[in-house]
N, C-alpha and C positions, 0 to 999 in steps of 0.2 A: 901327240902328247906319250911320254913315255909309262912304261908298264907302274911305277913309283907313283906318278904323279894321277895316274888312274886310281888305283889304290887307295892314295887318301883322299881323293875325292869320294870315292865310295863308301870309304868309311865314315866322313866326316853326313854325308847324306843317310847312311844306316843312321848315327847315332842322333840327329835330327828328326828322326821318322820317330826312333826307340822313347825320344825325349817327348814328342808330340802325341804318342801314344799314350804314353804313362799322365800327361797332363790331362786327358782327355777322361781316362777313368778316372781320375782322381775328382777333377769337375762332376762327372756324372755322378759318383757316389755323393758328393757333398749335396748336388739338388733332389738326389732320393732322399737322402736324410732330412734334408728342409723339406721335403715333399710329405712326407712321410706323416708327419705330424700335421692332421686335420682340425685338431682342437684348439680353440684359442688359446694364447698363453694370458694367464692374467699376472698382472706386475706383483712382483713379492715385495713388502713394505716390512722392516723391520720394526716390531712391537715397542709401544710405548712414544714412537717417532710420529707414524701415520694418523690422519683423522681415525674417526670409530670406523675400524673395519672388524669389530669384533674379537678384538685381542686385548687381552690386559692390560692396563697403560701402566706402567711404573711409576710410582707415586714419588716425587720429590724428597732427596733426603733432609731429614729437619736440622737446623740449625742448632747446635747448643745452647743452652741458656743460663751458664755460668761465664 
């Protein structure tokens, strides 16, 4: 192997290791962010569309009589 081939191989391996480390950090941060919310999440509903969830229901618009 020549010096140029050796340098290119080392550069490729270095870049691969940096990319793998960056992906691990991002995945770890995402897992931590998801795991830190321990309380259950209630589904969000739009007022007037969902069943009786305690929100005011928007009445339909009346039709004109003329």
